N, CA, C and O of each residue as an XYZ file, in Angstrom:
576
protein
N      94.938     83.430     73.140
C      94.740     84.134     74.465
C      95.871     85.350     73.707
O      96.600     85.270     72.719
N      95.522     86.793     74.987
C      95.786     88.053     74.486
C      97.454     87.958     74.952
O      97.855     87.282     75.900
N      98.399     88.876     73.970
C      99.524     88.851     74.737
C      99.881     89.874     75.456
O      98.902     90.564     75.743
N     100.850     90.264     75.865
C     100.955     91.085     77.259
C     100.968     92.602     76.714
O     100.228     93.369     77.330
N     101.649     93.097     75.729
C     101.200     94.234     74.562
C      99.528     94.314     74.756
O      98.913     95.211     75.334
N      99.110     93.416     74.270
C      97.706     93.797     73.714
C      96.899     94.185     74.915
O      96.074     95.097     74.958
N      97.287     93.268     76.013
C      96.868     93.272     77.551
C      96.970     94.935     77.804
O      95.955     95.593     78.031
N      98.331     95.546     77.737
C      98.766     96.511     78.526
C      98.223     97.529     77.469
O      97.762     98.451     78.142
N      98.099     97.735     76.502
C      97.351     98.656     75.303
C      95.707     98.819     76.184
O      95.254     99.718     76.893
N      95.128     97.442     75.710
C      93.601     97.583     76.529
C      93.563     98.645     77.888
O      93.054     99.762     77.986
N      94.315     97.822     78.886
C      94.146     98.179     80.079
C      94.625     99.852     80.234
O      94.247    100.592     81.142
N      95.553    100.236     79.109
C      96.318    101.530     78.977
C      94.630    102.691     78.611
O      94.450    103.893     78.808
N      93.673    101.576     78.017
C      92.110    102.432     77.276
C      91.701    102.947     78.333
O      91.398    104.079     78.711
N      91.745    101.730     78.840
C      90.572    102.206     80.192
C      91.018    103.244     81.183
O      90.104    103.870     81.718
N      92.069    103.504     81.478
C      92.765    104.403     82.037
C      92.547    105.935     80.999
O      92.174    106.933     81.614
N      92.701    106.021     80.013
C      92.549    106.927     79.219
C      90.810    107.113     79.109
O      90.380    108.256     78.957
N      89.867    105.984     79.188
C      88.536    106.097     79.067
C      88.176    107.537     80.552
O      87.472    108.526     80.349
N      88.791    107.263     81.736
C      88.573    107.153     83.119
C      89.404    109.039     83.043
O      88.777    110.002     83.484
N      90.420    109.147     82.597
C      90.947    110.377     82.349
C      89.831    111.746     82.116
O      89.679    112.828     82.685
N      89.041    110.908     80.742
C      88.384    111.896     80.835
C      86.959    112.588     81.352
O      86.183    113.321     80.738
N      86.904    111.995     82.927
C      86.121    111.866     83.797
C      86.490    113.130     84.378
O      85.688    114.037     84.600
N      87.672    113.164     84.608
C      87.937    114.344     85.992
C      87.836    115.587     85.132
O      87.972    115.675     83.912
N      87.543    116.621     86.110
C      87.585    117.734     85.767
C      89.026    118.483     85.970
O      88.921    119.709     86.001
N      89.881    118.150     86.064
C      91.026    118.776     86.138
C      91.175    119.751     84.603
O      91.015    119.437     83.424
N      91.512    120.902     85.203
C      92.536    121.974     83.918
C      93.434    121.683     83.789
O      93.857    121.586     82.638
N      94.136    121.415     84.730
C      95.275    121.249     84.042
C      96.190    119.622     83.820
O      97.243    119.553     83.186
N      95.667    118.694     84.339
C      95.418    117.850     83.824
C      94.569    116.697     84.278
O      94.138    116.436     85.401
N      94.400    115.916     82.848
C      93.146    114.929     83.335
C      93.843    113.308     83.386
O      94.133    112.479     82.523
N      93.924    113.357     84.739
C      94.677    112.213     84.541
C      93.384    110.513     85.414
O      92.545    110.413     86.310
N      94.132    109.466     84.241
C      93.512    108.153     84.484
C      94.202    106.984     84.905
O      95.369    106.829     84.543
N      93.543    106.001     85.741
C      94.463    105.031     85.953
C      93.381    103.280     86.082
O      92.234    102.908     86.331
N      94.277    102.908     85.838
C      93.587    101.226     85.996
C      94.303     99.952     86.691
O      95.088     99.143     86.197
N      93.815    100.034     87.898
C      94.544     99.032     88.534
C      94.469     97.683     88.654
O      93.959     97.338     89.720
N      94.874     96.594     87.768
C      94.433     95.421     87.514
C      95.137     94.246     88.713
O      96.269     93.803     88.903
N      93.966     94.072     89.276
C      94.484     92.768     90.592
C      95.416     91.386     89.545
O      95.607     91.348     88.329
N      95.726     90.637     90.375
C      96.644     88.700     90.030
C      95.199     88.626     89.873
O      95.030     89.167     88.781
N      94.040     88.273     90.318
C      93.023     88.088     89.727
C      92.122     88.643     88.602
O      91.037     88.125     88.334
N      92.635     89.754     87.934
C      92.192     90.569     87.430
C      91.280     91.228     87.154
O      90.770     91.265     86.034
N      90.987     91.743     87.943
C      90.056     92.757     88.883
C      90.600     93.502     88.611
O      91.817     93.594     88.772
N      89.546     94.658     87.868
C      90.153     96.104     86.942
C      89.257     97.054     88.423
O      88.184     96.756     88.948
N      90.085     98.088     88.718
C      89.855     99.073     88.905
C      90.099     99.792     88.666
O      91.312     99.759     88.459
N      89.508    101.120     88.409
C      89.617    102.083     87.426
C      89.471    103.362     88.494
O      88.894    103.312     89.580
N      90.100    104.449     87.945
C      90.234    106.078     88.689
C      90.342    107.492     88.291
O      90.415    107.613     87.068
N      90.370    108.394     88.827
C      90.465    109.434     87.863
C      90.638    110.465     89.228
O      90.061    110.481     90.315
N      91.908    111.463     88.526
C      92.034    112.929     89.849
C      90.964    113.254     89.516
O      90.493    113.405     88.389
N      90.283    113.447     91.078
C      89.768    114.519     91.561
C      89.427    114.387     93.142
O      90.205    113.792     93.888
N      87.893    115.131     93.745
C      87.875    115.144     94.982
C      86.915    113.868     95.074
O      86.276    113.180     94.278
N      87.191    113.913     96.768
C      86.322    112.925     97.625
C      84.727    113.193     97.018
O      84.390    114.154     96.327
N      83.946    112.184     97.432
C      82.857    112.365     96.454
C      82.127    113.458     97.142
O      81.184    113.981     96.548
N      82.581    114.007     98.767
C      81.483    115.132     99.025
C      81.882    116.603     98.645
O      81.268    117.623     98.960
N      83.285    116.485     97.743
C      84.087    117.594     97.288
C      83.373    118.126     96.260
O      82.487    117.654     95.548
N      83.909    119.194     96.302
C      83.715    120.089     95.050
C      83.905    119.615     93.750
O      84.827    118.807     93.641
N      83.057    119.996     92.358
C      83.717    119.457     91.079
C      84.603    120.564     90.806
O      85.263    120.356     89.788
N      84.881    121.844     91.455
C      85.933    122.250     90.919
C      87.367    122.160     90.955
O      87.683    123.343     91.084
N      88.547    121.420     90.916
C      89.297    121.357     91.085
C      90.730    122.332     91.306
O      91.593    122.285     92.183
N      90.535    123.402     89.870
C      91.591    124.214     90.046
C      90.190    125.317     89.476
O      89.131    125.130     88.877
N      91.062    126.749     90.178
C      91.109    127.886     89.845
C      91.903    129.314     89.836
O      92.749    129.558     90.696
N      91.660    129.987     89.082
C      92.335    130.992     88.612
C      92.089    132.625     90.004
O      91.153    133.400     90.203
N      93.364    132.480     90.586
C      93.256    133.875     90.979
C      93.447    134.608     90.749
O      93.831    134.651     89.581
N      93.419    136.027     91.536
C      93.155    137.322     91.083
C      94.400    137.711     90.101
O      94.259    138.375     89.074
N      95.903    137.084     90.681
C      96.985    137.189     89.356
C      96.500    136.215     88.090
O      97.426    135.817     87.384
N      95.584    135.924     87.840
C      95.444    134.806     86.659
C      96.452    133.603     86.678
O      96.765    133.036     85.631
N      96.944    133.238     87.881
C      97.539    131.810     87.906
C      96.372    130.726     88.799
O      95.464    130.832     89.623
N      97.093    129.659     88.011
C      96.159    128.230     88.353
C      95.868    128.172     89.701
O      96.022    129.392     89.658
N      95.710    128.043     90.375
C      95.660    127.305     91.826
C      94.681    126.025     91.830
O      93.525    125.853     91.444
N      95.679    125.178     92.456
C      95.039    123.471     92.469
C      94.921    123.587     94.360
O      95.481    124.228     95.250
N      93.862    122.566     94.253
C      92.905    122.352     95.269
C      93.790    121.410     96.086
O      93.987    120.401     95.409
N      94.490    121.328     97.441
C      95.493    120.334     98.324
C      94.545    118.863     98.466
O      94.937    117.774     98.886
N      92.909    119.312     97.867
C      92.018    117.957     98.508
C      92.001    117.191     97.340
O      91.557    116.043     97.347
N      92.398    117.670     96.444
C      92.657    116.210     95.039
C      93.408    115.023     95.375
O      94.385    114.891     96.112
N      92.776    114.208     94.706
C      93.195    113.063     95.176
C      93.367    112.015     93.827
O      92.486    111.670     93.039
N      94.991    111.587     93.847
C      95.415    111.384     92.567
C      94.550    110.231     92.056
O      93.779    109.644     92.817
N      94.710    109.829     90.452
C      94.083    108.775     89.948
C      94.348    107.785     90.572
O      93.397    107.118     90.980
N      95.639    107.369     90.848
C      96.023    105.746     91.159
C      95.829    105.806     92.756
O      95.353    104.773     93.226
N      95.985    106.372     93.260
C      95.502    106.569     94.738
C      93.888    106.540     94.548
O      93.586    106.360     95.728
N      92.938    106.583     94.020
C      91.541    106.801     94.073
C      91.627    105.054     93.594
O      90.513    104.534     93.550
N      92.487    104.372     93.336
C      92.161    103.101     92.484
C      92.743    101.955     93.550
O      92.505    100.748     93.517
N      93.680    102.774     94.628
C      94.140    101.548     95.853
C      92.500    101.837     96.568
O      91.735    100.989     97.028
N      92.378    102.750     96.506
C      91.275    103.579     97.767
C      89.829    102.827     97.658
O      89.227    102.514     98.685
N      89.317    102.561     96.396
C      88.422    101.740     95.953
C      88.634    100.040     96.178
O      87.640     99.314     96.187
N      89.853     99.542     96.338
C      90.014     98.413     96.329
C      90.203     98.351     98.128
O      89.613     97.444     98.715
N      90.872     99.147     98.771
C      90.437     98.597    100.073
C      89.083     98.795    100.679
O      88.829     98.071    101.641
N      87.626    100.147    100.058
C      86.605     99.851    100.572
C      86.190     98.496    100.109
O      85.431     97.921    100.890
N      86.487     97.894     99.096
C      86.018     96.685     98.416
C      86.449     95.294     98.919
O      85.845     94.232     98.774
N      88.018     95.601     99.754
C      88.682     94.504    100.383
C      88.951     93.863     98.827
O      88.687     92.703     98.512
N      89.382     94.619     98.170
C      90.119     93.640     97.313
C      91.823     93.954     96.936
O      92.352     94.944     96.431
N      92.266     92.944     97.312
C      93.570     92.868     97.403
C      94.152     93.536     96.144
O      93.627     93.202     95.082
N      95.412     94.652     96.092
C      95.986     94.772     94.951
C      97.289     94.347     94.954
O      98.016     94.745     94.044
N      97.795     93.504     95.928
C      98.946     92.949     95.849
C      99.563     92.120     94.867
O      98.815     91.201     94.534
N     100.785     92.124     94.223
C     101.251     91.524     93.218
C     100.334     92.077     92.161
O     100.135     91.171     91.351
N      99.713     93.131     91.828
C      98.924     93.886     90.596
C      99.612     94.666     89.719
O     100.830     94.830     89.793
N      98.774     95.254     88.730
C      99.533     96.047     87.425
C      98.879     97.060     87.942
O      97.805     96.751     88.457
N      99.274     98.553     87.985
C      98.916     99.762     87.823
C      99.273    100.618     86.195
O     100.397    100.893     85.775
N      98.092    100.868     85.585
C      97.966    101.673     84.252
C      97.787    103.050     84.708
O      96.854    103.217     85.493
N      98.638    104.297     84.313
C      98.546    105.571     84.455
C      98.868    105.948     83.799
O      99.906    105.541     83.278
N      97.984    107.334     83.219
C      98.100    108.116     81.998
C      99.024    109.167     82.421
O      99.285    109.935     81.495
N      99.649    109.465     83.613
C     101.038    110.176     84.020
C     101.594    109.738     84.897
O     101.136    109.525     86.020
N     102.474    109.574     84.580
C     103.718    108.484     85.625
C     103.586    108.946     87.565
O     103.363    110.147     87.720
N     103.664    108.398     88.456
C     103.361    108.890     89.850
C     104.336    109.935     90.112
O     105.450    110.127     89.624
N     103.573    110.658     91.118
C     104.448    111.557     91.650
C     105.089    110.672     92.850
O     104.443    109.656     93.104
N     106.109    110.865     93.533
C     106.757    110.799     94.335
C     106.421    110.145     95.791
O     106.959    109.164     96.305
N     105.257    111.061     96.369
C     104.104    110.675     97.078
C     103.168    109.200     96.863
O     103.034    108.173     97.529
N     102.657    109.668     95.661
C     101.988    108.492     95.134
C     103.031    107.064     95.037
O     102.618    105.975     95.436
N     104.116    107.202     94.581
C     104.731    106.228     94.263
C     105.261    105.231     95.749
O     105.583    104.043     95.716
N     105.218    106.263     97.159
C     105.414    105.800     98.171
C     104.267    104.711     98.896
O     104.385    103.794     99.708
N     103.061    105.339     98.130
C     101.705    104.344     98.394
C     101.643    103.494     97.534
O     101.141    102.437     97.915
N     102.111    103.562     96.023
C     102.205    102.693     95.342
C     102.519    100.949     95.904
O     101.891     99.890     95.903
N     104.235    101.564     96.470
C     105.259    100.464     97.282
C     104.122     99.306     98.355
O     103.676     98.159     98.313
N     104.062    100.920     99.529
C     102.833    100.291    100.627
C     102.075     99.386    100.028
O     101.972     98.318    100.630
N     101.219     99.552     98.493
C      99.978     98.206     98.743
C     100.391     97.411     98.037
O      99.578     96.630     97.542
N     101.446     97.316     97.788
C     102.418     96.021     97.560
C     101.778     95.676     95.707
O     101.506     94.570     95.241
N     101.703     96.912     95.056
C     101.777     96.411     93.202
C     103.065     96.337     92.921
O     103.962     97.037     93.392
N     103.151     95.474     92.141
C     104.264     94.983     91.380
C     104.549     95.526     90.168
O     105.770     95.468     90.021
N     104.068     95.984     89.304
C     104.045     97.090     87.998
C     104.099     97.980     88.019
O     104.140     98.469     89.148
N     104.147     99.013     86.729
C     103.387    100.362     86.706
C     103.916    100.791     85.165
O     105.050    101.035     84.754
N     102.906    100.780     84.643
C     102.882    100.951     83.046
C     101.947    102.529     83.093
O     100.849    102.740     83.607
N     102.745    103.358     82.445
C     102.299    104.816     82.530
C     102.582    105.583     81.086
O     103.578    105.360     80.398
N     101.639    106.432     80.781
C     101.496    106.726     79.039
C     102.434    108.259     79.238
O     103.294    108.116     78.369
N     102.638    109.262     79.737
C     103.641    110.547     79.788
C     104.051    110.282     81.153
O     103.574    109.479     81.955
N     105.226    111.271     81.309
C     106.406    110.785     81.851
C     105.747    112.601     82.662
O     105.612    113.552     81.892
N     105.498    112.734     83.860
C     105.503    113.202     84.973
C     106.663    114.486     84.816
O     107.803    114.171     84.473
N     106.369    115.791     85.051
C     107.554    116.203     84.959
C     108.801    115.906     86.120
O     110.021    115.893     85.959
N     108.179    115.730     87.048
C     109.456    115.080     88.057
C     109.538    113.406     88.205
O     108.599    112.637     88.410
N     110.885    113.107     88.044
C     110.728    111.767     87.861
C     111.361    110.944     88.837
O     111.881    109.837     88.692
N     111.226    111.718     89.948
C     111.239    110.968     91.424
C     110.641    110.070     92.257
O     110.945    109.513     93.312
N     109.370    110.076     91.237
C     108.141    109.137     91.758
C     108.394    107.455     90.854
O     108.161    106.334     91.304
N     108.857    107.779     89.687
C     109.586    106.591     89.061
C     110.685    106.068     89.641
O     110.725    104.976     90.206
N     111.625    106.867     89.505
C     112.630    106.169     90.389
C     112.842    105.579     91.574
O     113.707    104.798     91.973
N     111.599    106.249     92.233
C     111.986    105.158     93.792
C     110.947    104.026     93.603
O     110.870    103.298     94.592
N     110.015    103.654     92.429
C     109.770    102.458     92.121
C     110.609    102.169     91.845
O     111.215    101.548     92.718
N     111.296    102.330     90.588
C     112.477    101.324     90.170
C     113.287    100.913     91.615
O     113.635     99.741     91.764
N     113.495    101.652     92.390
C     114.980    101.421     93.093
C     114.199    100.358     93.961
O     114.847     99.393     94.366
N     112.892    100.455     94.271
C     112.482     99.258     95.348
C     111.937     98.090     94.406
O     111.137     97.322     94.942
N     112.296     97.839     92.959
C     112.425     97.056     92.912
C     111.194     96.808     91.613
O     111.446     96.183     90.583
N     110.139     97.303     91.857
C     109.148     97.560     91.010
C     109.455     97.734     89.412
O     110.379     98.424     88.984
N     108.476     96.952     88.544
C     108.702     97.184     87.153
C     107.945     98.457     86.781
O     106.764     98.627     87.083
N     108.880     99.574     85.932
C     108.186    100.554     85.914
C     108.340    100.581     83.784
O     109.400    100.393     83.187
N     107.189    100.817     83.214
C     107.424    100.449     81.794
C     106.448    102.206     81.421
O     105.503    102.721     82.020
N     107.181    102.635     80.286
C     106.437    103.516     79.596
C     106.456    102.887     78.386
O     107.341    102.421     77.668
N     104.659    103.034     78.300
C     104.004    101.869     77.123
C     104.047    102.172     75.833
O     103.278    101.584     75.073
N     105.015    103.217     75.302
C     105.714    103.444     73.858
C     106.957    102.682     73.459
O     107.448    102.321     72.390
N     107.421    102.530     75.346
C     109.087    101.829     74.939
C     108.095    100.185     75.080
O     108.822     99.202     75.221
N     107.205    100.019     75.060
C     106.949     98.373     74.888
C     106.310     97.937     73.696
O     106.056     96.761     73.435
N     106.029     99.032     72.902
C     105.211     98.431     71.424
C     106.126     98.513     70.330
O     105.777     98.151     69.206
C-alpha cells in the first residue's frame, strides 16, 4: 500500500499535469480533488466552456489585464463534483498554487478537510483562513 507521502506526490502530479492545460499567461494553476472514496476530480484555471480561450491580454500601456470571468482551478474541481453529484466532504485538495481568500471560503463551505499546495500565492490570507477554520494545510515540500 502506498504511503501518504507517495499519494500526495502522485495527486500533485495530476494537478501539475492539468496546470499545463491552462491558457493563463500569468499563472497556470492546476488542481486535483480527491474524495473520501478516492474519486479524483481535476481542473485548471480557465473560463466557463462558453468563454473565450484568452484569459489575459495586454492593454494599451503594456500591462496584463485579467478577465474577471476566470474560474480558479480549485473551484473548477468543486463545480465538477457538483455537476456529477459527487460529494467532496472530507476530501483532500491538491493545488499547484495556494488558494486566494475567496477560494478558501468556498473550500470551507464545500467541506474539504485537507489542502496540499506546491507554491505559495502572494497573499497568504487564504491559507491562514483555512488553518483558522481547522482545515489541515501542507506545502508539499514540507512533507518530503
